[in-house]
Structure formats: C-alpha cells, structure tokens
C-alpha positions in Angstrom: 93.4 53.4 73.7 96.1 52.9 71.3 95.2 51.7 67.9 96.6 48.4 66.7 99.7 48.8 64.3 99.5 45.9 61.9 102.9 46.6 60.1 104.7 47.2 63.4 103.1 43.7 64.8 104.6 42.0 61.8 108.0 43.6 62.0 108.0 42.5 65.6 107.3 39.0 65.1 109.6 38.5 62.4 112.3 40.3 64.2 111.6 38.3 67.2 111.9 35.0 65.3 115.2 36.0 64.0 116.2 36.9 67.6 114.8 33.8 69.1 117.1 31.6 67.1 120.0 33.1 68.8 118.4 31.4 71.9 120.2 28.1 72.3 117.1 26.6 74.1 114.7 27.8 71.0 117.5 26.5 68.5 117.9 23.2 70.2 114.1 22.2 70.5 113.5 23.4 66.6 116.6 21.4 65.5 115.4 18.3 67.4 111.7 18.8 66.3 112.8 19.3 62.2 115.3 16.2 62.6 112.7 14.3 64.0 110.2 15.2 61.0 113.1 14.5 58.7 113.8 10.9 60.1 110.1 10.3 59.9 109.8 11.4 56.6 112.6 9.1 55.5 111.4 6.6 57.2 107.7 6.8 55.6 109.3 7.1 52.3 111.0 4.0 52.6 108.7 1.9 54.7 105.4 2.9 53.2 106.7 3.5 49.7 105.3 7.4 49.7 106.7 10.2 47.5 109.0 12.4 49.7 106.6 15.4 49.5 103.8 13.0 50.8 105.8 11.7 53.5 107.0 15.1 54.7 103.6 16.4 54.6 102.2 13.4 56.8 105.2 13.5 59.1 104.3 17.5 59.7 100.3 17.1 60.1 100.9 14.2 62.5 103.2 15.9 64.5 101.4 19.0 64.5 98.1 16.8 65.5 96.2 18.1 62.6 95.7 14.7 61.1 93.6 15.1 58.0 93.3 11.3 57.4 94.3 11.6 53.9 97.4 9.4 54.5 97.8 6.7 57.0 100.2 4.0 57.5 99.5 0.5 56.1 102.5 -1.7 57.1 102.9 -3.1 60.6 106.3 -1.3 60.9 104.7 2.0 59.8 101.8 1.8 62.4 104.2 1.2 65.0 106.8 3.9 64.4 103.8 6.2 64.3 102.7 5.2 67.5 106.2 6.2 68.7 106.5 9.2 66.5 103.2 10.9 68.0 104.2 10.0 71.8 107.7 11.6 71.2 106.9 14.1 68.3 104.0 15.9 69.8 105.8 16.7 73.5 108.7 18.0 71.3 106.5 20.0 68.7 104.9 21.5 71.7 107.9 22.6 73.6 109.5 23.9 70.6 106.5 26.0 70.0 106.3 27.1 73.7 109.8 28.0 73.8 109.5 30.0 70.7 106.3 31.7 71.8 108.1 32.5 75.1 110.7 34.2 73.6 108.5 36.3 71.3 106.1 37.4 74.2 109.0 38.5 76.4 110.4 40.4 73.5 107.4 42.2 73.1 106.6 43.0 76.7 110.4 44.2 76.9 109.8 46.5 73.8 106.3 47.4 75.4 107.9 48.5 78.7 111.1 50.4 77.2 108.5 52.3 74.9 106.3 53.7 78.1 109.6 54.3 79.9 110.8 56.5 77.0 107.4 58.0 76.7 107.7 59.1 80.3 110.8 60.4 80.2 110.0 62.6 77.5 106.9 64.3 79.2 
C-alpha cells in the first residue's frame, strides 16, 4: 500500500485549481458565483446599511448555506432579496463547486493513471 504524500497532494490541488481555471465551464460558473456575491454585497450594504465587509461576509455565508445567524436582513426589501438570492445562489454555488471538484478529480485520476502506466513500462 502506498503511503500518503501530503506535499504531493497539496501541489496537485493547487496546480489543479490553476488548470481548472483554463476550463471555460469552471471559469464561467465561478465568475457568475462571485458576481452574484458581489451584487448581494452591494445590495446589503445599500439596503441594510451594513459595512461592506459585513455584507460580503453575510453574502458568502448565506450562499454557502452556513448561516451562522449573526446577521439577518431587517428590511422587507432585504428579506425578499434574500429569498431570491438563496434560491438562485445556492444552485450556482453548488454548480461552481461541482465543476471545480470534477476537474480536480479528473486531473488526479489522469495523473495517477499516467504514473501507473510509466511504472509498468519501466519494469
């Protein structure tokens, strides 16, 4: 059984994220997700009167379904916007995460397959 190699794993992960950004599907989904978080941040800053950092924090925590509960919209427009934001945002967040993870897993499988092939050929 092969021992885990943490440094190799970290290198593969970060290298894979860089490679994943070349994939148009990953780029578009991440761009849309970050754009949506940006729009929500500006909305909460203007409508709820939150500091930009607090608004960005709430937007990110909400779309990631963490929901600590330390911030919550108080205005009617804020509550209505949040309903739509959650319905659209969670799906987009999951799609972006899935596309990125799929690319990373595919790369890891391809690297492992290539490594085994090289090992067989060198015997």
